[in-house]
Backbone as CSV, one residue per row, in Angstrom:
resi,resn,N_x,N_y,N_z,CA_x,CA_y,CA_z,C_x,C_y,C_z
1,UNK,-50.514,-46.328,-1.601,-51.704,-46.534,-0.716,-52.328,-45.262,-0.455
2,UNK,-53.587,-45.265,-0.191,-54.433,-44.030,0.023,-55.098,-44.271,1.422
3,UNK,-55.002,-43.328,2.252,-55.717,-43.456,3.519,-56.986,-42.714,3.562
4,UNK,-58.152,-43.451,3.684,-59.393,-42.921,3.710,-60.094,-43.316,4.997
5,UNK,-60.551,-42.283,5.810,-61.179,-42.514,7.087,-60.526,-43.627,7.939
6,UNK,-59.227,-43.458,7.946,-58.399,-44.407,8.782,-58.175,-45.774,8.158
7,UNK,-58.610,-45.936,6.996,-58.485,-47.341,6.346,-57.524,-47.171,5.110
8,UNK,-56.554,-48.043,5.014,-55.668,-47.959,3.823,-56.282,-48.761,2.703
9,UNK,-56.270,-48.086,1.545,-56.739,-48.829,0.397,-55.771,-48.591,-0.721
10,UNK,-55.528,-49.595,-1.452,-54.495,-49.660,-2.557,-55.143,-49.011,-3.791
11,UNK,-54.378,-48.075,-4.434,-54.823,-47.514,-5.656,-54.711,-48.448,-6.755
12,UNK,-55.745,-48.566,-7.553,-55.719,-49.466,-8.704,-55.613,-48.621,-9.971
13,UNK,-54.616,-48.879,-10.799,-54.448,-48.100,-11.991,-55.609,-48.351,-12.858
14,UNK,-56.236,-47.301,-13.438,-57.354,-47.400,-14.311,-56.788,-47.802,-15.689
15,UNK,-57.575,-48.555,-16.352,-57.184,-49.047,-17.675,-58.258,-48.931,-18.693
16,UNK,-57.758,-49.215,-19.921,-58.786,-49.305,-21.130,-59.005,-50.744,-21.450
17,UNK,-60.299,-51.033,-21.646,-60.686,-52.336,-22.068,-60.561,-52.457,-23.652
18,UNK,-59.976,-53.538,-24.087,-59.856,-53.774,-25.598,-60.784,-54.858,-25.804
19,UNK,-61.853,-54.676,-26.583,-62.784,-55.765,-26.908,-62.255,-56.547,-28.088
20,UNK,-62.176,-57.798,-27.970,-61.682,-58.742,-28.998,-62.798,-59.486,-29.669
21,UNK,-62.950,-59.302,-31.007,-63.966,-60.037,-31.724,-63.726,-61.607,-31.703
22,UNK,-64.723,-62.412,-31.810,-64.593,-63.831,-31.701,-63.616,-64.338,-32.677
23,UNK,-63.561,-63.733,-33.874,-62.712,-64.259,-34.946,-61.160,-64.162,-34.640
24,UNK,-60.856,-63.281,-33.631,-59.490,-63.013,-33.325,-59.065,-63.480,-31.876
25,UNK,-59.996,-64.127,-31.293,-59.679,-64.640,-29.839,-58.721,-65.751,-29.812
26,UNK,-58.549,-66.494,-30.955,-57.614,-67.562,-30.822,-56.179,-66.992,-30.766
27,UNK,-55.936,-65.766,-31.088,-54.647,-65.095,-31.010,-54.289,-64.602,-29.655
28,UNK,-55.284,-64.727,-28.678,-55.003,-64.194,-27.293,-55.556,-65.090,-26.278
29,UNK,-55.404,-66.383,-26.487,-55.835,-67.446,-25.543,-57.236,-67.411,-25.315
30,UNK,-58.088,-66.988,-26.197,-59.597,-67.040,-26.186,-60.225,-65.816,-25.402
31,UNK,-59.341,-64.795,-25.052,-59.911,-63.696,-24.217,-60.858,-62.836,-25.140
32,UNK,-62.013,-62.492,-24.563,-62.961,-61.563,-25.123,-62.577,-60.190,-24.868
33,UNK,-61.786,-59.915,-23.869,-61.374,-58.496,-23.453,-60.069,-58.616,-22.858
34,UNK,-59.254,-57.637,-23.305,-57.886,-57.483,-22.670,-57.877,-56.100,-22.106
35,UNK,-56.950,-55.903,-21.079,-56.801,-54.480,-20.505,-55.378,-53.944,-20.774
36,UNK,-55.411,-52.740,-21.077,-54.162,-52.031,-21.325,-54.174,-50.652,-20.617
37,UNK,-53.022,-50.213,-20.183,-52.924,-48.876,-19.667,-52.023,-48.088,-20.533
38,UNK,-52.661,-47.235,-21.498,-51.957,-46.590,-22.518,-52.600,-45.168,-22.753
39,UNK,-51.850,-44.158,-23.068,-52.284,-42.859,-23.247,-52.926,-42.687,-24.610
40,UNK,-52.696,-43.503,-25.617,-53.198,-43.378,-27.009,-53.482,-44.846,-27.540
41,UNK,-54.244,-44.801,-28.633,-54.493,-46.070,-29.263,-53.188,-46.721,-29.800
42,UNK,-52.388,-45.860,-30.340,-50.990,-46.410,-30.795,-50.334,-47.107,-29.718
43,UNK,-50.266,-46.646,-28.491,-49.551,-47.217,-27.375,-50.303,-48.442,-26.917
44,UNK,-51.604,-48.449,-27.086,-52.403,-49.570,-26.711,-52.040,-50.768,-27.603
45,UNK,-51.939,-50.465,-28.935,-51.642,-51.474,-29.858,-50.166,-51.955,-29.683
46,UNK,-49.341,-51.017,-29.250,-47.961,-51.565,-28.976,-47.794,-52.480,-27.784
47,UNK,-48.734,-52.274,-26.820,-48.794,-53.238,-25.669,-49.308,-54.554,-26.166
48,UNK,-50.362,-54.494,-27.132,-50.909,-55.782,-27.697,-49.782,-56.477,-28.426
49,UNK,-48.986,-55.722,-29.163,-47.909,-56.286,-29.926,-47.006,-57.112,-28.957
50,UNK,-46.652,-56.524,-27.839,-45.727,-57.199,-26.957,-46.360,-58.374,-26.353
51,UNK,-47.665,-58.302,-25.859,-48.175,-59.441,-25.215,-48.837,-60.457,-26.099
52,UNK,-49.355,-60.088,-27.214,-50.066,-60.998,-28.143,-49.668,-60.610,-29.621
53,UNK,-48.479,-60.955,-30.084,-47.924,-60.658,-31.362,-48.763,-61.129,-32.514
54,UNK,-49.412,-62.262,-32.418,-50.215,-62.760,-33.537,-51.534,-62.004,-33.636
55,UNK,-52.048,-61.456,-32.560,-53.227,-60.665,-32.516,-52.869,-59.331,-33.180
56,UNK,-51.766,-58.763,-32.703,-51.289,-57.491,-33.255,-51.169,-57.618,-34.803
57,UNK,-50.573,-58.591,-35.305,-50.373,-58.800,-36.726,-51.697,-58.950,-37.462
58,UNK,-52.691,-59.367,-36.805,-54.084,-59.367,-37.436,-54.690,-58.022,-37.543
59,UNK,-54.225,-57.119,-36.732,-54.843,-55.815,-36.694,-53.998,-54.840,-37.443
60,UNK,-52.661,-54.876,-37.411,-51.749,-53.868,-37.999,-50.908,-54.623,-39.048
61,UNK,-50.503,-53.949,-40.120,-49.551,-54.476,-41.059,-48.163,-54.273,-40.587
62,UNK,-47.204,-54.662,-41.507,-45.723,-54.632,-41.117,-45.303,-53.115,-40.849
63,UNK,-45.959,-52.142,-41.392,-45.592,-50.751,-41.160,-46.210,-50.221,-39.879
64,UNK,-47.057,-50.946,-39.191,-47.715,-50.428,-38.032,-49.143,-49.749,-38.367
65,UNK,-49.489,-49.640,-39.597,-50.795,-49.217,-39.992,-51.881,-50.147,-39.714
66,UNK,-53.084,-49.681,-39.318,-54.183,-50.604,-39.192,-54.627,-51.191,-40.558
67,UNK,-54.751,-52.427,-40.581,-55.128,-53.112,-41.787,-56.438,-52.562,-42.374
68,UNK,-56.580,-52.496,-43.677,-57.723,-51.981,-44.309,-59.130,-52.668,-43.934
69,UNK,-58.969,-53.932,-43.697,-60.280,-54.605,-43.265,-60.533,-54.636,-41.850
70,UNK,-59.813,-53.802,-41.025,-60.081,-53.782,-39.624,-60.482,-52.370,-39.246
71,UNK,-61.531,-52.319,-38.539,-61.985,-50.945,-37.958,-61.775,-50.860,-36.486
72,UNK,-61.383,-49.773,-36.014,-61.183,-49.554,-34.615,-62.102,-48.479,-34.197
73,UNK,-62.699,-48.552,-32.967,-63.540,-47.611,-32.323,-63.103,-47.359,-30.860
74,UNK,-63.130,-46.139,-30.485,-62.927,-45.731,-29.113,-64.285,-45.348,-28.615
75,UNK,-64.881,-46.128,-27.687,-66.152,-45.970,-27.241,-67.112,-46.050,-28.447
76,UNK,-67.875,-45.101,-28.775,-68.770,-45.140,-29.951,-68.222,-44.424,-31.174
77,UNK,-66.919,-43.919,-31.081,-66.391,-43.127,-32.178,-65.517,-43.964,-33.056
78,UNK,-65.656,-43.849,-34.447,-64.782,-44.463,-35.378,-63.492,-43.841,-35.317
79,UNK,-62.394,-44.552,-35.238,-60.983,-44.025,-35.022,-60.622,-43.040,-36.165
80,UNK,-61.081,-43.336,-37.358,-60.782,-42.467,-38.527,-61.497,-41.130,-38.381
81,UNK,-62.532,-40.938,-37.639,-63.282,-39.791,-37.406,-62.588,-38.947,-36.236
82,UNK,-61.604,-39.505,-35.634,-60.963,-38.778,-34.493,-59.480,-38.523,-34.930
83,UNK,-58.531,-38.825,-34.036,-57.122,-38.532,-34.328,-56.342,-39.786,-34.755
84,UNK,-56.978,-40.707,-35.409,-56.320,-41.956,-35.899,-55.651,-42.699,-34.720
85,UNK,-54.529,-43.166,-34.951,-53.737,-43.877,-33.898,-53.324,-43.071,-32.766
86,UNK,-53.383,-41.736,-32.984,-52.912,-40.746,-31.863,-54.111,-40.420,-31.043
87,UNK,-55.318,-40.982,-31.255,-56.487,-40.691,-30.398,-56.157,-41.039,-28.952
88,UNK,-56.417,-40.126,-28.142,-56.168,-40.261,-26.658,-57.141,-41.221,-26.041
89,UNK,-56.552,-41.956,-25.062,-57.419,-42.893,-24.256,-57.416,-42.499,-22.845
90,UNK,-58.704,-42.455,-22.305,-58.885,-42.129,-20.954,-59.144,-43.397,-20.140
91,UNK,-58.991,-43.362,-18.881,-59.326,-44.535,-17.983,-60.819,-44.855,-18.215
92,UNK,-61.137,-46.038,-18.369,-62.552,-46.379,-18.570,-62.987,-46.500,-19.968
93,UNK,-62.213,-46.037,-20.990,-62.523,-46.057,-22.396,-62.590,-47.565,-22.857
94,UNK,-63.319,-47.792,-23.930,-63.323,-49.105,-24.532,-62.796,-49.036,-25.933
95,UNK,-61.821,-49.670,-26.325,-61.383,-49.881,-27.631,-61.840,-51.087,-28.195
96,UNK,-62.590,-50.932,-29.357,-63.279,-52.109,-30.019,-62.626,-52.432,-31.260
97,UNK,-62.171,-53.614,-31.546,-61.613,-54.092,-32.706,-62.724,-54.816,-33.515
98,UNK,-62.869,-54.345,-34.731,-63.993,-54.951,-35.493,-63.604,-55.172,-36.983
99,UNK,-63.340,-56.485,-37.275,-62.969,-56.771,-38.653,-64.123,-56.540,-39.510
100,UNK,-63.830,-55.930,-40.691,-64.913,-55.683,-41.650,-65.511,-56.997,-42.169
101,UNK,-66.778,-56.978,-42.426,-67.501,-58.068,-42.791,-67.830,-57.932,-44.321
102,UNK,-67.609,-58.885,-45.120,-67.835,-58.796,-46.563,-68.389,-60.108,-47.047
103,UNK,-69.014,-60.061,-48.133,-69.499,-61.330,-48.745,-69.788,-61.153,-50.092
104,UNK,-70.233,-62.224,-50.764,-70.519,-62.097,-52.109,-71.620,-62.945,-52.605
């Protein structure tokens, strides 16, 4: 609890929003967005693995690597242009999961 001007207010842990594309929402009870409190993308994915294993398996392979047809972004930055799965997450960041689109 934090006391501000004589009023007690409960501290709320800041978290990262994980945006779920419509094609993967069936793996997390239809949620368009999930919240995680994690210091890195890897830790965020580990939380998803615990809470929504089928969603995690759609994002990562059996070795824990991001599947080749899945792109991850932190805010507007492509994960591969940053520190990969070790990219740091700050409170308020948005982790976007974007499956690659292909056609023929």
